[in-house]
C-alpha positions in Angstrom: 52.8 137.2 -158.7 54.5 134.7 -156.4 51.4 133.8 -154.7 49.5 132.9 -158.2 53.0 130.3 -158.7 52.7 129.3 -155.6 53.3 124.8 -155.4 52.3 122.6 -152.3 55.3 120.8 -151.2 54.3 118.1 -153.0 55.0 119.7 -156.2 51.2 120.6 -157.3 50.1 123.4 -158.4 48.1 125.6 -155.5 45.7 126.9 -158.4 47.1 130.5 -158.5 44.8 133.4 -158.7 42.7 132.5 -161.7 42.0 129.4 -160.5 40.9 131.0 -156.9 38.8 133.6 -159.2 37.3 130.4 -160.9 36.4 128.7 -158.2 34.7 131.9 -156.5 32.4 132.3 -159.7 31.1 128.5 -158.6 30.6 129.4 -155.6 28.6 132.4 -156.4 27.1 130.8 -159.1 25.8 127.9 -156.6 24.5 130.6 -154.5 22.7 131.8 -156.9 20.8 128.4 -158.1 20.2 128.0 -154.7 18.3 131.5 -154.2 16.5 130.9 -157.7 15.0 127.6 -156.8 12.5 128.8 -154.2 11.9 131.3 -156.5 11.0 129.0 -158.9 9.0 126.3 -157.1 6.5 129.6 -156.2 6.1 130.0 -160.1 5.2 126.3 -160.3 2.9 126.6 -157.3 1.4 129.5 -158.2 0.6 128.2 -162.2 -0.9 124.7 -160.8 -3.1 127.1 -158.2 -4.5 129.0 -161.7 -5.0 125.7 -163.3 -6.8 124.3 -160.6 -8.7 127.3 -160.3 -9.9 127.3 -163.5 -10.3 123.6 -164.0 -13.0 124.2 -160.9 -14.8 126.9 -162.9 -15.0 124.8 -165.9 -16.5 121.3 -163.5 -19.2 124.0 -161.9 -19.8 125.3 -165.2 -20.7 121.9 -166.6 -21.9 120.7 -163.8 -24.7 123.4 -164.0 -24.9 122.7 -167.9 -25.6 119.2 -166.9 -28.0 120.1 -164.4 -30.2 122.1 -166.7 -30.3 119.2 -169.3 -31.3 117.1 -166.8 -34.5 119.2 -166.1 -35.4 119.5 -169.6 -35.4 115.8 -170.2 -37.4 115.7 -167.2 -40.2 118.1 -168.2 -39.8 116.9 -172.0 -40.9 113.2 -170.3 -43.3 114.8 -167.9 -45.1 116.4 -170.6 -45.0 113.3 -173.3 -46.4 111.5 -170.1 -49.2 114.2 -170.5 -49.7 113.8 -174.0 -50.7 109.7 -173.5 
């Protein structure tokens, strides 16, 4: 119990066992946050990669549709030119 109630020479409390436990819990929490940060960043990168992939697929699909429509318009213009 003496350790828990110990005081420094200037009269301030050293904090005792409970304060020490609290400091250890804070350190543990900080350590967990540091470990979780790279995992969070990896999850964000993965999500962004997935989004990029989906957007590229959509771009390719829309590009193919555009080419098909342009080809249809070109054929119609040719057909109209033949009729005149």
